[in-house]
C-alpha positions in Angstrom: 147.6 -18.6 23.5 144.4 -18.1 21.4 142.5 -15.3 22.7 139.4 -15.9 24.6 136.5 -15.1 23.7 133.4 -14.2 25.7 130.4 -16.3 25.0 127.3 -13.6 24.7 123.8 -14.6 25.7 121.1 -13.5 23.1 118.0 -13.4 24.9 115.4 -15.6 23.3 112.4 -13.4 22.3 109.3 -13.5 24.7 106.7 -16.7 24.0 103.5 -14.7 22.6 100.8 -15.5 25.1 97.5 -16.5 23.9 94.9 -14.5 23.0 92.1 -14.1 25.5 89.5 -17.1 24.7 86.2 -17.7 26.6 84.8 -20.2 24.2 87.4 -22.6 25.6 85.7 -26.2 24.3 85.2 -24.9 20.9 81.6 -25.2 20.6 81.0 -22.6 18.5 82.9 -24.9 16.4 80.7 -27.4 16.4 78.1 -25.5 14.2 77.1 -26.3 10.2 79.5 -24.3 7.9 76.9 -21.6 7.1 75.7 -21.2 10.4 79.1 -20.6 11.3 80.0 -18.7 8.8 76.9 -16.3 10.2 78.2 -16.1 13.4 81.9 -15.1 12.9 80.8 -12.3 10.8 78.2 -10.9 13.9 81.8 -11.4 15.8 83.4 -9.8 13.4 80.6 -6.5 13.3 80.7 -6.4 16.7 84.4 -6.2 17.5 84.9 -4.0 14.6 82.0 -1.3 14.6 80.3 -2.0 18.2 83.5 -2.4 20.4 85.3 1.1 19.6 82.5 3.4 20.4 80.1 1.3 22.5 81.8 2.8 25.6 81.7 6.3 25.1 77.7 5.5 24.1 77.1 3.7 27.4 78.8 6.6 29.5 76.3 9.2 27.5 73.2 7.4 28.3 72.7 7.2 24.3 72.1 4.3 21.9 74.1 4.2 19.0 72.0 4.9 15.9 75.1 4.7 13.4 74.9 1.3 14.0 71.6 0.4 12.7 73.1 0.5 9.0 75.8 -2.0 9.9 73.0 -4.4 11.5 70.9 -4.4 8.8 73.4 -5.6 7.0 74.0 -8.4 8.7 70.8 -10.2 7.4 69.5 -11.5 11.0 66.5 -9.9 11.7 64.0 -12.5 13.0 66.5 -15.4 13.4 65.1 -18.2 14.2 62.2 -17.7 12.5 61.3 -19.2 9.4 59.4 -17.6 6.1 57.9 -13.5 6.2 61.6 -12.5 4.9 63.1 -13.8 8.6 66.2 -14.9 9.1 65.3 -18.4 10.1 67.9 -21.0 11.5 67.4 -23.1 14.5 67.4 -21.9 18.3 71.1 -22.8 18.4 72.1 -19.9 15.5 69.7 -17.5 17.4 71.4 -18.3 20.9 75.0 -17.9 19.8 74.2 -14.3 18.0 72.8 -13.1 21.1 75.9 -14.4 22.6 78.3 -13.0 20.7 76.4 -9.8 20.9 76.6 -9.9 24.6 80.1 -10.1 24.5 81.2 -7.1 23.2 78.2 -5.1 25.0 74.8 -6.6 26.7 72.8 -3.4 25.7 73.5 -4.2 21.6 72.3 -7.6 22.1 69.1 -6.7 24.3 67.5 -4.1 22.0 68.1 -7.0 19.5 66.6 -9.4 21.3 63.5 -7.0 22.4 62.7 -6.6 18.7 63.7 -9.7 17.1 63.3 -12.4 19.8 60.1 -10.4 21.8 57.8 -8.4 19.5 58.9 -10.4 16.0 57.8 -13.9 17.8 54.8 -12.0 19.4 53.3 -11.4 16.0 54.6 -14.7 14.7 52.9 -17.0 17.2 50.7 -14.9 17.7 49.6 -12.8 15.2 47.3 -14.0 11.6 48.3 -14.9 8.7 47.7 -11.4 7.5 49.3 -9.9 10.4 52.3 -11.9 10.0 52.8 -11.2 5.7 52.1 -7.1 7.0 54.8 -6.7 9.7 57.0 -9.6 10.1 59.2 -8.7 6.4 59.7 -5.0 7.8 60.8 -5.9 11.2 62.9 -8.5 9.4 65.0 -6.1 7.2 65.0 -3.7 10.4 62.4 -1.2 8.5 60.3 -1.2 11.6 61.6 -1.4 15.3 59.4 -2.9 18.1 59.7 -3.3 21.3 57.3 -5.5 23.9 55.2 -4.1 26.7 54.1 -6.5 29.2 56.2 -5.1 32.6 54.5 -2.6 34.4 55.0 0.1 37.2 53.3 -1.6 39.8 53.0 -5.3 37.9 56.5 -7.3 37.4 56.3 -10.6 38.1 52.3 -11.0 38.7 51.7 -9.9 35.6 49.8 -13.2 34.5 47.4 -12.2 36.3 47.4 -8.6 37.6 47.5 -6.5 34.7 46.6 -3.3 35.7 46.2 -2.0 31.2 42.7 -2.7 30.3 41.7 -3.1 27.2 37.6 -2.4 26.0 35.7 -2.9 22.9 33.9 -1.0 20.9 32.8 -2.3 17.9 35.7 -2.4 15.2 38.3 -0.7 17.7 39.9 -1.2 21.2 40.2 1.6 24.0 43.6 0.8 25.9 44.0 2.6 29.2 47.3 2.1 31.1 51.0 2.2 31.6 54.2 0.1 31.1 57.4 0.6 32.3 61.3 -0.8 31.6 60.4 -1.2 27.9 62.9 -1.6 25.8 63.6 0.0 22.6 60.3 2.3 23.6 61.3 5.9 23.4 62.2 6.2 19.9 61.0 2.6 17.8 57.9 2.2 15.4 56.0 -0.4 17.1 55.0 -1.8 20.2 53.3 -4.9 21.3 51.0 -4.5 24.2 49.9 -6.6 26.3 46.4 -5.4 27.9 43.5 -7.3 30.4 40.2 -7.7 28.2 37.7 -5.7 30.4 34.9 -8.3 29.1 36.3 -11.7 29.7 39.4 -10.5 32.2 41.9 -12.6 29.8 45.5 -10.9 28.8 45.6 -10.4 25.2 48.1 -8.6 22.6 47.9 -5.5 20.6 50.3 -4.1 17.7 50.3 -0.9 18.4 51.6 2.1 16.1 53.5 4.1 18.1 54.0 7.2 16.4 50.7 7.9 14.9 48.4 6.6 17.6 46.7 9.1 20.2 46.9 9.2 23.7 50.0 7.1 23.3 53.2 9.0 25.1 56.4 7.4 25.7 58.8 8.9 28.7 62.5 7.9 28.6 63.5 6.4 31.9 66.9 8.5 33.2 69.4 7.6 35.3 69.7 3.4 34.9 73.5 2.2 36.1 72.8 -0.8 34.0 71.9 -1.6 30.3 72.6 2.0 29.7 73.1 2.1 26.0 69.4 0.5 25.5 66.5 3.1 26.0 64.0 2.0 28.1 61.1 4.1 28.2 57.6 4.8 30.5 54.5 4.1 28.3 51.4 5.8 29.0 48.6 5.0 27.1 45.1 7.0 27.3 42.3 6.1 25.4 44.2 4.5 23.0 42.0 3.6 20.0 43.4 0.2 18.3 41.3 -1.4 16.1 40.6 -4.7 15.6 42.9 -5.4 12.8 45.6 -5.4 15.1 44.8 -7.5 17.8 47.0 -10.2 17.7 43.9 -12.7 16.3 45.3 -16.0 17.8 46.4 -15.1 21.6 43.3 -15.5 23.7 45.3 -15.4 27.5 48.0 -15.1 28.8 49.5 -18.8 28.4 49.7 -17.5 24.6 52.3 -14.4 26.2 53.6 -17.2 28.2 54.9 -19.0 25.1 56.8 -15.9 23.5 58.4 -15.6 27.2 59.8 -19.5 27.4 62.1 -18.9 24.0 62.9 -15.6 25.3 63.8 -16.0 28.3 65.8 -19.3 27.2 67.8 -16.6 25.4 68.5 -13.9 27.9 70.8 -17.5 29.4 72.9 -16.8 26.2 73.0 -13.0 26.4 74.3 -13.2 30.0 77.0 -16.1 29.1 78.3 -13.4 26.4 78.3 -10.7 29.0 80.1 -12.8 31.1 82.4 -13.7 28.1 83.3 -10.0 27.4 84.1 -9.2 31.1 86.7 -12.4 31.8 87.8 -11.6 28.4 88.9 -7.8 29.0 90.1 -9.0 32.7 92.3 -11.5 31.0 93.7 -9.1 29.2 94.3 -6.7 31.9 96.1 -9.6 33.9 98.5 -10.1 30.8 99.7 -6.4 30.6 99.2 -5.4 34.6 102.5 -5.6 36.3 103.0 -5.5 40.0 105.8 -6.3 42.1 107.6 -6.6 38.5 105.7 -9.0 36.9 102.0 -9.5 35.2 99.3 -10.3 37.4 98.3 -13.2 35.3 101.0 -14.7 36.4 99.8 -14.5 40.8 98.4 -17.7 41.7 95.0 -16.1 43.1 94.5 -14.0 39.8 95.1 -17.3 37.8 92.3 -19.1 40.3 90.1 -16.2 39.4 90.2 -16.6 35.9 89.8 -20.3 35.7 86.6 -19.7 38.5 85.4 -17.2 35.3 85.8 -19.8 32.7 84.6 -22.6 34.1 81.4 -21.0 34.6 81.5 -19.5 31.4 81.7 -23.1 29.9 79.4 -24.8 32.0 76.6 -22.2 30.7 77.7 -22.7 27.5 77.3 -26.4 27.6 74.1 -26.0 29.2 72.6 -23.8 26.3 73.6 -26.0 23.5 71.6 -28.8 25.4 68.8 -26.8 25.9 68.8 -25.4 22.0 68.7 -29.4 21.2 65.6 -29.8 23.3 64.2 -27.0 21.9 64.8 -28.4 18.6 62.9 -31.1 19.8 59.9 -30.0 20.7 60.9 -31.1 24.0 61.8 -27.3 26.0 59.5 -26.7 28.8 58.8 -23.4 30.8 61.1 -25.2 33.5 64.1 -25.7 31.5 63.8 -22.2 30.6 63.9 -21.0 33.8 66.7 -22.6 35.5 69.0 -21.8 31.7 67.6 -18.0 32.6 68.0 -18.8 36.4 71.8 -20.6 36.4 73.5 -18.7 33.3 72.3 -15.4 34.7 73.6 -15.7 38.6 76.7 -17.6 36.9 77.5 -14.1 34.9 77.0 -12.0 37.9 79.5 -13.9 40.0 81.7 -14.0 36.7 81.4 -10.3 36.1 82.2 -9.5 40.1 85.6 -11.4 39.6 86.3 -9.9 36.7 86.4 -6.6 38.3 88.0 -7.8 41.2 91.1 -8.8 38.8 91.0 -5.2 37.9 91.1 -3.8 41.2 90.4 0.1 41.4 90.5 0.6 37.4 87.6 -2.2 37.3 85.1 0.7 38.2 86.5 2.8 35.4 84.4 2.3 31.7 87.6 2.7 29.7 88.6 -0.8 30.9 85.0 -2.0 29.3 84.8 -4.8 32.8 82.5 -1.6 35.0 80.5 -2.3 31.8 79.9 -5.6 31.8 79.5 -5.4 35.1 77.0 -2.8 36.0 75.4 -4.3 32.6 74.9 -7.6 34.0 72.3 -6.5 37.1 69.6 -6.3 34.5 70.1 -9.2 33.0 70.3 -10.8 36.3 66.3 -9.4 37.0 64.7 -9.0 33.6 62.6 -11.2 31.7 61.7 -13.3 35.5 63.6 -12.3 38.6 66.2 -15.4 39.6 63.6 -16.5 43.0 60.8 -16.1 40.3 62.6 -18.6 38.2 63.7 -21.0 40.6 59.8 -21.2 41.8 59.1 -22.6 38.7 61.8 -25.6 38.7 60.6 -25.9 41.7 57.1 -26.9 40.6 58.1 -28.8 37.8 60.3 -31.4 39.8 58.1 -31.6 43.2 54.5 -31.1 41.4 53.6 -28.4 44.1 53.2 -24.7 43.3 54.5 -22.3 45.5 53.2 -19.5 44.0 50.3 -17.0 45.8 
């Protein structure tokens, strides 16, 4: 009788799970090859250099100065601006860089946006040719870091007509007095773009102030923040600061000129917020693939998959909106209302997405070591700065109705 051989069942290796990918529609891949290479370079830097250390700095409320040499080597200072040593490229490239930075850390994206967006753009659009030649090249090389002083302790949304910081001209010198609050980069940067109300004509004007050499200029670091803890925000106090006429932004004559800068940077906050949502989603997805409950990964549960799908839908919708707005900007068609709608939508959807990501991670979602809590907290600042959600909606409301609801 032939020997019976018992069949041995060899288990098949488990199919590898897909890596988290928040660019579900592969929108980054639509970039021209040269721009795509830049975006991938930024992504590699953020993953290799920033991601391993950023939570430590976030917890300690400190800025990682050790990263500055690497950021300099990316040669992205002044991205979206042409000439004067700036990186150049279109708004889409600038936006995707902001998104890639935000995907790892919203604070790094904010630091770069304040410097390369707000400060450099103020000089680029409002400065004379001489001022642009003097300041933009070293700022593009990140040899000089800038900040943007508009918000005040008692003036936020009402900055267009309610600035309390004043400028008085005496010959070829301006005397500036007042305070600015929540100014990112201010505690350590080199120059500040300060917006003040000219006592002679009551119009808002911009000034390039050299922080470290201007008597009467003082910065106090704002402590105990719960969001964007890596960005160093300052309370600036100016007491009879004497600023030469050559440091007044020569092209700017009113708040309308300030608003031109804000239009572009408000739109870029949408990119930052979308990146923040991407980071929260990817960390939550990885957690769901690895976290076991009832003997199974929680990513196999219906309710968790439902949340993940909702998060990805928010992210993809924001990405598509922003890419269309980049096209409008390139065509010279972007309006204040377009920028306002993108900022309001993207930051609100970011806020919703990071909350779901925190929910997926359960109790671990509030621990900094799991990263999601950092994105969850940082989203609160993105939702508010560069104009609140409600103010953006009033800008859109005025555009679509033809009626102003502003006081």
